HTML snippet that shows the backbone in 3Dmol.js (N, CA, C, O; Angstrom):
<script src="https://3Dmol.org/build/3Dmol-min.js"></script>
<div id="view" style="width:600px;height:400px;position:relative"></div>
<script>
const pdb = `
ATOM      1  N   UNK A   1     -11.462  21.090  -1.510  1.00  0.00           N
ATOM      2  CA  UNK A   1     -10.501  19.735  -1.355  1.00  0.00           C
ATOM      3  C   UNK A   1      -9.212  20.447  -1.296  1.00  0.00           C
ATOM      4  O   UNK A   1      -8.769  20.800  -2.389  1.00  0.00           O
ATOM      5  N   UNK A   2      -8.439  20.765  -0.130  1.00  0.00           N
ATOM      6  CA  UNK A   2      -6.846  21.331  -0.683  1.00  0.00           C
ATOM      7  C   UNK A   2      -6.007  20.362  -1.139  1.00  0.00           C
ATOM      8  O   UNK A   2      -6.111  19.153  -1.348  1.00  0.00           O
ATOM      9  N   UNK A   3      -4.906  21.414  -1.274  1.00  0.00           N
ATOM     10  CA  UNK A   3      -4.056  20.612  -1.842  1.00  0.00           C
ATOM     11  C   UNK A   3      -3.356  19.374  -1.572  1.00  0.00           C
ATOM     12  O   UNK A   3      -3.117  18.391  -2.274  1.00  0.00           O
ATOM     13  N   UNK A   4      -3.034  19.738  -0.131  1.00  0.00           N
ATOM     14  CA  UNK A   4      -2.472  18.590   0.722  1.00  0.00           C
ATOM     15  C   UNK A   4      -3.451  17.595   1.058  1.00  0.00           C
ATOM     16  O   UNK A   4      -3.107  16.473   1.429  1.00  0.00           O
ATOM     17  N   UNK A   5      -4.514  17.903   0.962  1.00  0.00           N
ATOM     18  CA  UNK A   5      -5.590  16.384   0.890  1.00  0.00           C
ATOM     19  C   UNK A   5      -5.792  16.044  -0.358  1.00  0.00           C
ATOM     20  O   UNK A   5      -6.787  15.319  -0.354  1.00  0.00           O
ATOM     21  N   UNK A   6      -5.477  16.142  -1.204  1.00  0.00           N
ATOM     22  CA  UNK A   6      -5.444  15.668  -2.793  1.00  0.00           C
ATOM     23  C   UNK A   6      -4.228  15.042  -2.941  1.00  0.00           C
ATOM     24  O   UNK A   6      -4.287  14.061  -3.683  1.00  0.00           O
ATOM     25  N   UNK A   7      -3.016  15.314  -2.426  1.00  0.00           N
ATOM     26  CA  UNK A   7      -2.285  14.723  -2.493  1.00  0.00           C
ATOM     27  C   UNK A   7      -2.193  13.649  -1.929  1.00  0.00           C
ATOM     28  O   UNK A   7      -1.566  12.808  -2.573  1.00  0.00           O
ATOM     29  N   UNK A   8      -2.696  13.238  -0.660  1.00  0.00           N
ATOM     30  CA  UNK A   8      -2.850  12.290   0.224  1.00  0.00           C
ATOM     31  C   UNK A   8      -4.087  11.425  -0.492  1.00  0.00           C
ATOM     32  O   UNK A   8      -4.427  10.326  -0.052  1.00  0.00           O
ATOM     33  N   UNK A   9      -4.532  11.868  -1.307  1.00  0.00           N
ATOM     34  CA  UNK A   9      -5.823  10.855  -1.738  1.00  0.00           C
ATOM     35  C   UNK A   9      -5.344  10.128  -3.276  1.00  0.00           C
ATOM     36  O   UNK A   9      -5.698   9.096  -3.847  1.00  0.00           O
ATOM     37  N   UNK A  10      -4.433  11.146  -3.592  1.00  0.00           N
ATOM     38  CA  UNK A  10      -3.909  10.829  -4.870  1.00  0.00           C
ATOM     39  C   UNK A  10      -2.674   9.495  -4.636  1.00  0.00           C
ATOM     40  O   UNK A  10      -2.412   8.680  -5.521  1.00  0.00           O
ATOM     41  N   UNK A  11      -2.066   9.507  -3.348  1.00  0.00           N
ATOM     42  CA  UNK A  11      -1.273   8.564  -2.800  1.00  0.00           C
ATOM     43  C   UNK A  11      -1.849   7.379  -2.479  1.00  0.00           C
ATOM     44  O   UNK A  11      -1.618   6.286  -2.995  1.00  0.00           O
ATOM     45  N   UNK A  12      -2.680   7.663  -1.524  1.00  0.00           N
ATOM     46  CA  UNK A  12      -3.416   5.947  -1.393  1.00  0.00           C
ATOM     47  C   UNK A  12      -3.746   5.148  -2.746  1.00  0.00           C
ATOM     48  O   UNK A  12      -3.304   4.047  -3.077  1.00  0.00           O
ATOM     49  N   UNK A  13      -4.812   6.149  -3.585  1.00  0.00           N
ATOM     50  CA  UNK A  13      -4.844   5.220  -4.670  1.00  0.00           C
ATOM     51  C   UNK A  13      -3.505   4.384  -5.478  1.00  0.00           C
ATOM     52  O   UNK A  13      -3.379   3.269  -5.985  1.00  0.00           O
ATOM     53  N   UNK A  14      -2.562   5.645  -5.279  1.00  0.00           N
ATOM     54  CA  UNK A  14      -1.773   4.666  -6.003  1.00  0.00           C
ATOM     55  C   UNK A  14      -0.882   3.665  -5.210  1.00  0.00           C
ATOM     56  O   UNK A  14      -0.014   2.859  -5.546  1.00  0.00           O
ATOM     57  N   UNK A  15      -1.215   3.885  -4.501  1.00  0.00           N
ATOM     58  CA  UNK A  15      -0.262   2.542  -3.266  1.00  0.00           C
ATOM     59  C   UNK A  15      -1.367   1.201  -3.568  1.00  0.00           C
ATOM     60  O   UNK A  15      -0.881   0.189  -4.072  1.00  0.00           O
ATOM     61  N   UNK A  16      -2.663   1.230  -3.287  1.00  0.00           N
ATOM     62  CA  UNK A  16      -3.594   0.622  -3.781  1.00  0.00           C
ATOM     63  C   UNK A  16      -3.295  -0.209  -4.951  1.00  0.00           C
ATOM     64  O   UNK A  16      -3.200  -1.436  -4.904  1.00  0.00           O
ATOM     65  N   UNK A  17      -3.127   0.629  -6.178  1.00  0.00           N
ATOM     66  CA  UNK A  17      -2.720   0.221  -7.616  1.00  0.00           C
ATOM     67  C   UNK A  17      -1.789  -0.552  -7.519  1.00  0.00           C
ATOM     68  O   UNK A  17      -1.884  -1.683  -7.995  1.00  0.00           O
ATOM     69  N   UNK A  18      -0.594  -0.101  -6.837  1.00  0.00           N
ATOM     70  CA  UNK A  18       1.048  -0.617  -6.891  1.00  0.00           C
ATOM     71  C   UNK A  18       0.914  -2.304  -6.006  1.00  0.00           C
ATOM     72  O   UNK A  18       1.598  -3.325  -6.082  1.00  0.00           O
ATOM     73  N   UNK A  19      -0.214  -1.965  -5.261  1.00  0.00           N
ATOM     74  CA  UNK A  19      -0.274  -3.300  -4.112  1.00  0.00           C
ATOM     75  C   UNK A  19      -0.957  -4.480  -5.742  1.00  0.00           C
ATOM     76  O   UNK A  19      -0.501  -5.497  -6.264  1.00  0.00           O
ATOM     77  N   UNK A  20      -2.409  -3.473  -6.070  1.00  0.00           N
ATOM     78  CA  UNK A  20      -2.775  -4.666  -6.601  1.00  0.00           C
ATOM     79  C   UNK A  20      -2.255  -5.232  -7.805  1.00  0.00           C
ATOM     80  O   UNK A  20      -2.699  -6.345  -8.087  1.00  0.00           O
ATOM     81  N   UNK A  21      -1.279  -4.640  -8.709  1.00  0.00           N
ATOM     82  CA  UNK A  21      -0.683  -4.974  -9.666  1.00  0.00           C
ATOM     83  C   UNK A  21       0.818  -5.667  -9.323  1.00  0.00           C
ATOM     84  O   UNK A  21       1.563  -6.052 -10.224  1.00  0.00           O
ATOM     85  N   UNK A  22       1.091  -5.751  -8.163  1.00  0.00           N
ATOM     86  CA  UNK A  22       2.011  -6.857  -7.693  1.00  0.00           C
ATOM     87  C   UNK A  22       1.920  -7.920  -7.510  1.00  0.00           C
ATOM     88  O   UNK A  22       1.401  -8.174  -6.423  1.00  0.00           O
ATOM     89  N   UNK A  23       2.331  -9.154  -8.380  1.00  0.00           N
ATOM     90  CA  UNK A  23       1.804 -10.322  -8.503  1.00  0.00           C
ATOM     91  C   UNK A  23       3.133 -11.260  -8.167  1.00  0.00           C
ATOM     92  O   UNK A  23       4.268 -10.787  -8.096  1.00  0.00           O
ATOM     93  N   UNK A  24       2.884 -12.367  -8.012  1.00  0.00           N
ATOM     94  CA  UNK A  24       3.707 -13.397  -7.686  1.00  0.00           C
ATOM     95  C   UNK A  24       3.755 -13.941  -9.480  1.00  0.00           C
ATOM     96  O   UNK A  24       2.794 -13.675 -10.203  1.00  0.00           O
ATOM     97  N   UNK A  25       4.823 -14.608  -9.958  1.00  0.00           N
ATOM     98  CA  UNK A  25       4.668 -15.418 -11.080  1.00  0.00           C
ATOM     99  C   UNK A  25       4.257 -16.938 -10.829  1.00  0.00           C
ATOM    100  O   UNK A  25       3.710 -17.635 -11.683  1.00  0.00           O
ATOM    101  N   UNK A  26       4.626 -17.399  -9.417  1.00  0.00           N
ATOM    102  CA  UNK A  26       5.092 -18.288  -8.604  1.00  0.00           C
ATOM    103  C   UNK A  26       3.115 -18.744  -8.976  1.00  0.00           C
ATOM    104  O   UNK A  26       2.310 -17.991  -9.523  1.00  0.00           O
ATOM    105  N   UNK A  27       2.846 -20.146  -8.461  1.00  0.00           N
ATOM    106  CA  UNK A  27       1.743 -21.119  -8.699  1.00  0.00           C
ATOM    107  C   UNK A  27       1.242 -21.109  -7.284  1.00  0.00           C
ATOM    108  O   UNK A  27       0.398 -21.946  -6.965  1.00  0.00           O
ATOM    109  N   UNK A  28       1.567 -20.468  -6.639  1.00  0.00           N
ATOM    110  CA  UNK A  28       1.051 -20.457  -4.803  1.00  0.00           C
ATOM    111  C   UNK A  28       0.235 -19.781  -4.612  1.00  0.00           C
ATOM    112  O   UNK A  28      -0.155 -19.755  -3.444  1.00  0.00           O
ATOM    113  N   UNK A  29      -0.311 -19.077  -5.394  1.00  0.00           N
ATOM    114  CA  UNK A  29      -1.853 -18.092  -5.417  1.00  0.00           C
ATOM    115  C   UNK A  29      -1.490 -17.018  -4.796  1.00  0.00           C
ATOM    116  O   UNK A  29      -2.446 -16.396  -4.332  1.00  0.00           O
ATOM    117  N   UNK A  30      -0.019 -16.359  -4.528  1.00  0.00           N
ATOM    118  CA  UNK A  30      -0.089 -15.100  -3.558  1.00  0.00           C
ATOM    119  C   UNK A  30      -0.249 -13.986  -4.727  1.00  0.00           C
ATOM    120  O   UNK A  30      -0.584 -14.128  -5.903  1.00  0.00           O
ATOM    121  N   UNK A  31       0.121 -12.786  -3.965  1.00  0.00           N
ATOM    122  CA  UNK A  31      -0.101 -11.883  -4.843  1.00  0.00           C
ATOM    123  C   UNK A  31      -1.340 -10.977  -4.990  1.00  0.00           C
ATOM    124  O   UNK A  31      -2.273 -11.145  -4.204  1.00  0.00           O
ATOM    125  N   UNK A  32      -1.414 -10.000  -5.972  1.00  0.00           N
ATOM    126  CA  UNK A  32      -2.437  -9.095  -5.691  1.00  0.00           C
ATOM    127  C   UNK A  32      -2.864  -7.801  -4.754  1.00  0.00           C
ATOM    128  O   UNK A  32      -1.914  -7.218  -4.231  1.00  0.00           O
ATOM    129  N   UNK A  33      -3.989  -7.366  -4.526  1.00  0.00           N
ATOM    130  CA  UNK A  33      -4.187  -6.413  -4.117  1.00  0.00           C
ATOM    131  C   UNK A  33      -4.716  -7.147  -2.140  1.00  0.00           C
ATOM    132  O   UNK A  33      -5.837  -7.111  -1.633  1.00  0.00           O
ATOM    133  N   UNK A  34      -3.421  -7.705  -1.528  1.00  0.00           N
ATOM    134  CA  UNK A  34      -3.371  -8.247  -0.278  1.00  0.00           C
ATOM    135  C   UNK A  34      -2.919  -7.285   0.970  1.00  0.00           C
ATOM    136  O   UNK A  34      -2.870  -7.654   2.144  1.00  0.00           O
ATOM    137  N   UNK A  35      -2.672  -6.275   0.593  1.00  0.00           N
ATOM    138  CA  UNK A  35      -1.899  -5.366   1.287  1.00  0.00           C
ATOM    139  C   UNK A  35      -0.665  -5.619   1.901  1.00  0.00           C
ATOM    140  O   UNK A  35      -0.380  -5.171   3.012  1.00  0.00           O
ATOM    141  N   UNK A  36       0.274  -6.502   1.045  1.00  0.00           N
ATOM    142  CA  UNK A  36       1.572  -6.799   1.176  1.00  0.00           C
ATOM    143  C   UNK A  36       2.552  -5.515   1.415  1.00  0.00           C
ATOM    144  O   UNK A  36       3.281  -5.245   2.369  1.00  0.00           O
ATOM    145  N   UNK A  37       2.278  -4.769   0.098  1.00  0.00           N
ATOM    146  CA  UNK A  37       2.596  -3.523   0.161  1.00  0.00           C
ATOM    147  C   UNK A  37       2.874  -2.221   1.715  1.00  0.00           C
ATOM    148  O   UNK A  37       3.339  -1.082   1.659  1.00  0.00           O
ATOM    149  N   UNK A  38       2.388  -2.970   2.888  1.00  0.00           N
ATOM    150  CA  UNK A  38       2.054  -2.180   3.678  1.00  0.00           C
ATOM    151  C   UNK A  38       2.508  -2.960   4.615  1.00  0.00           C
ATOM    152  O   UNK A  38       3.292  -2.323   5.319  1.00  0.00           O
ATOM    153  N   UNK A  39       2.336  -4.470   5.095  1.00  0.00           N
ATOM    154  CA  UNK A  39       2.700  -5.187   5.990  1.00  0.00           C
ATOM    155  C   UNK A  39       4.211  -5.651   5.591  1.00  0.00           C
ATOM    156  O   UNK A  39       4.890  -6.012   6.552  1.00  0.00           O
ATOM    157  N   UNK A  40       4.911  -5.699   4.153  1.00  0.00           N
ATOM    158  CA  UNK A  40       6.460  -5.561   4.066  1.00  0.00           C
ATOM    159  C   UNK A  40       6.921  -4.187   3.483  1.00  0.00           C
ATOM    160  O   UNK A  40       8.005  -4.202   2.900  1.00  0.00           O
ATOM    161  N   UNK A  41       6.587  -3.596   3.521  1.00  0.00           N
ATOM    162  CA  UNK A  41       7.294  -2.011   3.147  1.00  0.00           C
ATOM    163  C   UNK A  41       8.402  -1.636   3.289  1.00  0.00           C
ATOM    164  O   UNK A  41       8.819  -0.483   3.177  1.00  0.00           O
ATOM    165  N   UNK A  42       9.085  -2.763   3.599  1.00  0.00           N
ATOM    166  CA  UNK A  42      10.378  -2.393   4.066  1.00  0.00           C
ATOM    167  C   UNK A  42      10.878  -3.723   2.522  1.00  0.00           C
ATOM    168  O   UNK A  42      11.782  -3.297   1.803  1.00  0.00           O
ATOM    169  N   UNK A  43      10.682  -4.207   2.391  1.00  0.00           N
ATOM    170  CA  UNK A  43      10.878  -4.721   1.102  1.00  0.00           C
ATOM    171  C   UNK A  43      10.303  -4.361  -0.419  1.00  0.00           C
ATOM    172  O   UNK A  43      10.826  -4.451  -1.529  1.00  0.00           O
ATOM    173  N   UNK A  44       8.825  -3.855   0.085  1.00  0.00           N
ATOM    174  CA  UNK A  44       8.164  -3.967  -1.331  1.00  0.00           C
ATOM    175  C   UNK A  44       8.503  -2.019  -1.533  1.00  0.00           C
ATOM    176  O   UNK A  44       8.218  -1.676  -2.681  1.00  0.00           O
ATOM    177  N   UNK A  45       8.923  -1.052  -0.815  1.00  0.00           N
ATOM    178  CA  UNK A  45       9.590  -0.207  -0.977  1.00  0.00           C
ATOM    179  C   UNK A  45      10.734   0.287  -1.853  1.00  0.00           C
ATOM    180  O   UNK A  45      10.922   1.332  -2.477  1.00  0.00           O
ATOM    181  N   UNK A  46      11.573  -1.060  -1.645  1.00  0.00           N
ATOM    182  CA  UNK A  46      12.738  -0.932  -2.459  1.00  0.00           C
ATOM    183  C   UNK A  46      12.930  -0.601  -4.276  1.00  0.00           C
ATOM    184  O   UNK A  46      13.846  -0.159  -4.970  1.00  0.00           O
ATOM    185  N   UNK A  47      11.808  -0.991  -4.483  1.00  0.00           N
ATOM    186  CA  UNK A  47      11.349  -1.248  -5.496  1.00  0.00           C
ATOM    187  C   UNK A  47      10.972  -0.027  -6.500  1.00  0.00           C
ATOM    188  O   UNK A  47       9.855   0.441  -6.277  1.00  0.00           O
ATOM    189  N   UNK A  48      11.644   0.533  -7.490  1.00  0.00           N
ATOM    190  CA  UNK A  48      11.980   2.292  -7.804  1.00  0.00           C
ATOM    191  C   UNK A  48      10.684   2.691  -7.928  1.00  0.00           C
ATOM    192  O   UNK A  48      10.240   3.637  -7.278  1.00  0.00           O
ATOM    193  N   UNK A  49       9.987   2.012  -8.757  1.00  0.00           N
ATOM    194  CA  UNK A  49       7.959   2.116  -8.921  1.00  0.00           C
ATOM    195  C   UNK A  49       7.479   2.619  -7.492  1.00  0.00           C
ATOM    196  O   UNK A  49       6.932   3.719  -7.567  1.00  0.00           O
ATOM    197  N   UNK A  50       7.524   2.267  -6.635  1.00  0.00           N
ATOM    198  CA  UNK A  50       6.626   2.508  -5.845  1.00  0.00           C
ATOM    199  C   UNK A  50       7.570   3.153  -4.434  1.00  0.00           C
ATOM    200  O   UNK A  50       7.673   2.720  -3.286  1.00  0.00           O
ATOM    201  N   UNK A  51       8.160   4.339  -5.099  1.00  0.00           N
ATOM    202  CA  UNK A  51       9.456   5.822  -4.466  1.00  0.00           C
ATOM    203  C   UNK A  51       8.123   6.708  -3.861  1.00  0.00           C
ATOM    204  O   UNK A  51       7.186   7.102  -4.555  1.00  0.00           O
ATOM    205  N   UNK A  52       8.238   6.865  -2.769  1.00  0.00           N
ATOM    206  CA  UNK A  52       7.647   7.837  -2.067  1.00  0.00           C
ATOM    207  C   UNK A  52       6.562   7.311  -1.675  1.00  0.00           C
ATOM    208  O   UNK A  52       6.050   8.018  -0.807  1.00  0.00           O
ATOM    209  N   UNK A  53       5.639   5.896  -2.032  1.00  0.00           N
ATOM    210  CA  UNK A  53       4.966   5.513  -0.739  1.00  0.00           C
ATOM    211  C   UNK A  53       4.992   4.793   0.458  1.00  0.00           C
ATOM    212  O   UNK A  53       4.130   4.299   1.186  1.00  0.00           O
ATOM    213  N   UNK A  54       6.392   4.875   0.468  1.00  0.00           N
ATOM    214  CA  UNK A  54       6.097   4.261   1.911  1.00  0.00           C
ATOM    215  C   UNK A  54       5.860   5.736   3.196  1.00  0.00           C
ATOM    216  O   UNK A  54       6.007   5.478   4.391  1.00  0.00           O
ATOM    217  N   UNK A  55       5.576   6.882   2.841  1.00  0.00           N
ATOM    218  CA  UNK A  55       4.750   7.903   3.631  1.00  0.00           C
ATOM    219  C   UNK A  55       3.638   7.560   3.458  1.00  0.00           C
ATOM    220  O   UNK A  55       3.174   7.189   4.536  1.00  0.00           O
ATOM    221  N   UNK A  56       2.801   7.461   2.520  1.00  0.00           N
ATOM    222  CA  UNK A  56       1.259   6.859   2.639  1.00  0.00           C
ATOM    223  C   UNK A  56       1.209   5.774   3.585  1.00  0.00           C
ATOM    224  O   UNK A  56       0.312   5.655   4.420  1.00  0.00           O
ATOM    225  N   UNK A  57       2.529   4.697   3.401  1.00  0.00           N
ATOM    226  CA  UNK A  57       1.780   3.342   4.142  1.00  0.00           C
ATOM    227  C   UNK A  57       2.241   3.259   5.612  1.00  0.00           C
ATOM    228  O   UNK A  57       1.742   2.566   6.499  1.00  0.00           O
ATOM    229  N   UNK A  58       3.349   4.145   5.703  1.00  0.00           N
ATOM    230  CA  UNK A  58       3.186   4.986   7.578  1.00  0.00           C
ATOM    231  C   UNK A  58       2.110   5.259   8.087  1.00  0.00           C
ATOM    232  O   UNK A  58       1.644   4.760   9.111  1.00  0.00           O
ATOM    233  N   UNK A  59       1.409   6.459   7.089  1.00  0.00           N
ATOM    234  CA  UNK A  59       0.491   7.181   7.514  1.00  0.00           C
ATOM    235  C   UNK A  59      -0.878   6.101   7.888  1.00  0.00           C
ATOM    236  O   UNK A  59      -1.545   6.215   8.917  1.00  0.00           O
ATOM    237  N   UNK A  60      -1.098   5.138   6.907  1.00  0.00           N
ATOM    238  CA  UNK A  60      -2.197   4.150   7.043  1.00  0.00           C
ATOM    239  C   UNK A  60      -2.268   3.119   8.214  1.00  0.00           C
ATOM    240  O   UNK A  60      -3.272   2.648   8.748  1.00  0.00           O
ATOM    241  N   UNK A  61      -1.088   2.914   8.449  1.00  0.00           N
ATOM    242  CA  UNK A  61      -0.555   1.652   9.601  1.00  0.00           C
ATOM    243  C   UNK A  61      -1.348   1.730  10.720  1.00  0.00           C
ATOM    244  O   UNK A  61      -1.918   0.765  11.230  1.00  0.00           O
ATOM    245  N   UNK A  62      -1.415   3.441  11.305  1.00  0.00           N
ATOM    246  CA  UNK A  62      -2.268   3.442  12.894  1.00  0.00           C
ATOM    247  C   UNK A  62      -3.716   3.397  12.469  1.00  0.00           C
ATOM    248  O   UNK A  62      -4.553   3.179  13.345  1.00  0.00           O
ATOM    249  N   UNK A  63      -4.146   3.600  11.083  1.00  0.00           N
ATOM    250  CA  UNK A  63      -5.532   3.665  10.956  1.00  0.00           C
ATOM    251  C   UNK A  63      -5.869   1.713  10.838  1.00  0.00           C
ATOM    252  O   UNK A  63      -6.878   1.173  11.291  1.00  0.00           O
ATOM    253  N   UNK A  64      -4.957   1.139  10.266  1.00  0.00           N
ATOM    254  CA  UNK A  64      -5.123  -0.010  10.487  1.00  0.00           C
ATOM    255  C   UNK A  64      -5.402  -0.824  11.998  1.00  0.00           C
ATOM    256  O   UNK A  64      -6.270  -1.650  12.277  1.00  0.00           O
ATOM    257  N   UNK A  65      -4.756  -0.481  12.495  1.00  0.00           N
ATOM    258  CA  UNK A  65      -4.587  -0.779  13.971  1.00  0.00           C
ATOM    259  C   UNK A  65      -5.516  -0.184  14.847  1.00  0.00           C
ATOM    260  O   UNK A  65      -6.005  -0.800  15.794  1.00  0.00           O
ATOM    261  N   UNK A  66      -5.843   1.261  14.512  1.00  0.00           N
ATOM    262  CA  UNK A  66      -6.814   1.449  15.470  1.00  0.00           C
ATOM    263  C   UNK A  66      -8.388   0.570  14.813  1.00  0.00           C
ATOM    264  O   UNK A  66      -9.189  -0.099  15.466  1.00  0.00           O
ATOM    265  N   UNK A  67      -8.396   0.769  13.899  1.00  0.00           N
ATOM    266  CA  UNK A  67      -9.979   0.267  13.314  1.00  0.00           C
ATOM    267  C   UNK A  67     -10.025  -1.741  13.313  1.00  0.00           C
ATOM    268  O   UNK A  67     -10.991  -2.452  13.033  1.00  0.00           O
ATOM    269  N   UNK A  68      -8.846  -2.102  13.664  1.00  0.00           N
ATOM    270  CA  UNK A  68      -8.694  -3.270  13.415  1.00  0.00           C
ATOM    271  C   UNK A  68      -9.045  -4.182  12.411  1.00  0.00           C
ATOM    272  O   UNK A  68      -9.843  -5.115  12.484  1.00  0.00           O
ATOM    273  N   UNK A  69      -8.250  -3.750  11.310  1.00  0.00           N
ATOM    274  CA  UNK A  69      -8.815  -4.155  10.079  1.00  0.00           C
ATOM    275  C   UNK A  69      -7.378  -4.837   9.410  1.00  0.00           C
ATOM    276  O   UNK A  69      -6.246  -4.676   9.866  1.00  0.00           O
ATOM    277  N   UNK A  70      -7.795  -5.728   8.070  1.00  0.00           N
ATOM    278  CA  UNK A  70      -6.400  -6.388   7.756  1.00  0.00           C
ATOM    279  C   UNK A  70      -5.774  -5.185   6.664  1.00  0.00           C
ATOM    280  O   UNK A  70      -6.507  -4.235   6.388  1.00  0.00           O
ATOM    281  N   UNK A  71      -4.616  -5.259   6.158  1.00  0.00           N
ATOM    282  CA  UNK A  71      -3.902  -4.390   5.139  1.00  0.00           C
ATOM    283  C   UNK A  71      -4.802  -4.431   4.171  1.00  0.00           C
ATOM    284  O   UNK A  71      -5.522  -3.468   3.907  1.00  0.00           O
ATOM    285  N   UNK A  72      -4.865  -6.068   3.267  1.00  0.00           N
ATOM    286  CA  UNK A  72      -5.725  -6.276   2.203  1.00  0.00           C
ATOM    287  C   UNK A  72      -7.297  -5.873   2.295  1.00  0.00           C
ATOM    288  O   UNK A  72      -7.809  -5.335   1.313  1.00  0.00           O
ATOM    289  N   UNK A  73      -7.770  -6.026   3.007  1.00  0.00           N
ATOM    290  CA  UNK A  73      -9.334  -4.967   3.782  1.00  0.00           C
ATOM    291  C   UNK A  73      -9.510  -3.470   3.288  1.00  0.00           C
ATOM    292  O   UNK A  73     -10.458  -2.915   2.733  1.00  0.00           O
ATOM    293  N   UNK A  74      -8.209  -2.993   3.701  1.00  0.00           N
ATOM    294  CA  UNK A  74      -7.840  -1.461   3.620  1.00  0.00           C
ATOM    295  C   UNK A  74      -7.866  -1.182   1.900  1.00  0.00           C
ATOM    296  O   UNK A  74      -7.617  -0.063   1.452  1.00  0.00           O
TER     297      UNK A  74
END
`;
const viewer = $3Dmol.createViewer("view");
viewer.addModel(pdb, "pdb");
viewer.setStyle({}, {cartoon: {color: "spectrum"}});
viewer.zoomTo();
viewer.render();
</script>
Protein backbone atom coordinates (compact mmCIF):
# COMPACT_ATOMS: atom_id res chain seq x y z
CA UNK A 1 0.00 0.00 0.00
CA UNK A 2 1.44 3.34 -0.95
CA UNK A 3 1.55 6.34 1.35
CA UNK A 4 -1.46 8.08 -0.24
CA UNK A 5 -3.66 4.97 -0.02
CA UNK A 6 -2.64 4.45 3.61
CA UNK A 7 -3.53 8.07 4.44
CA UNK A 8 -6.91 7.73 2.70
CA UNK A 9 -7.67 4.51 4.58
CA UNK A 10 -6.86 6.18 7.90
CA UNK A 11 -9.02 9.18 6.97
CA UNK A 12 -12.03 7.00 6.13
CA UNK A 13 -11.70 5.11 9.42
CA UNK A 14 -11.35 8.40 11.30
CA UNK A 15 -14.45 9.78 9.56
CA UNK A 16 -16.46 6.67 10.50
CA UNK A 17 -15.25 6.88 14.10
CA UNK A 18 -16.09 10.58 14.40
CA UNK A 19 -19.53 9.94 12.91
CA UNK A 20 -20.17 7.06 15.33
CA UNK A 21 -19.07 8.85 18.49
CA UNK A 22 -21.08 11.96 17.72
CA UNK A 23 -24.43 11.60 19.41
CA UNK A 24 -27.28 13.73 20.58
CA UNK A 25 -27.97 14.01 24.28
CA UNK A 26 -31.65 14.50 23.51
CA UNK A 27 -34.03 11.58 23.71
CA UNK A 28 -35.05 11.77 20.06
CA UNK A 29 -32.96 8.73 19.11
CA UNK A 30 -30.67 10.49 16.65
CA UNK A 31 -26.94 10.19 16.49
CA UNK A 32 -24.36 7.49 16.27
CA UNK A 33 -23.12 6.00 13.01
CA UNK A 34 -25.79 7.54 10.80
CA UNK A 35 -23.70 9.24 8.12
CA UNK A 36 -24.61 12.71 9.32
CA UNK A 37 -20.97 13.76 9.19
CA UNK A 38 -21.17 13.36 5.39
CA UNK A 39 -24.72 14.68 4.91
CA UNK A 40 -24.27 17.73 7.13
CA UNK A 41 -20.56 18.26 6.59
CA UNK A 42 -21.01 22.03 6.40
CA UNK A 43 -22.07 21.93 10.06
CA UNK A 44 -20.17 18.88 11.33
CA UNK A 45 -16.81 20.10 10.01
CA UNK A 46 -17.01 23.20 12.19
CA UNK A 47 -16.01 21.05 15.16
CA UNK A 48 -12.24 21.25 15.72
CA UNK A 49 -12.16 17.47 16.24
CA UNK A 50 -13.30 16.97 12.64
CA UNK A 51 -10.64 19.19 11.13
CA UNK A 52 -9.44 17.80 7.79
CA UNK A 53 -12.28 15.31 7.38
CA UNK A 54 -14.07 17.55 4.88
CA UNK A 55 -11.70 16.28 2.17
CA UNK A 56 -12.57 12.66 2.94
CA UNK A 57 -16.27 13.49 3.06
CA UNK A 58 -16.14 15.18 -0.34
CA UNK A 59 -14.30 12.18 -1.82
CA UNK A 60 -16.94 9.76 -0.53
CA UNK A 61 -20.00 11.67 -1.80
CA UNK A 62 -19.58 10.60 -5.46
CA UNK A 63 -19.15 6.96 -4.34
CA UNK A 64 -22.38 7.16 -2.34
CA UNK A 65 -24.26 8.64 -5.30
CA UNK A 66 -22.79 6.22 -7.85
CA UNK A 67 -23.61 3.11 -5.84
CA UNK A 68 -26.96 4.43 -4.53
CA UNK A 69 -26.25 3.72 -0.88
CA UNK A 70 -26.99 5.82 2.15
CA UNK A 71 -24.20 7.61 4.02
CA UNK A 72 -25.18 5.65 7.13
CA UNK A 73 -24.76 2.35 5.28
CA UNK A 74 -21.36 3.41 4.04
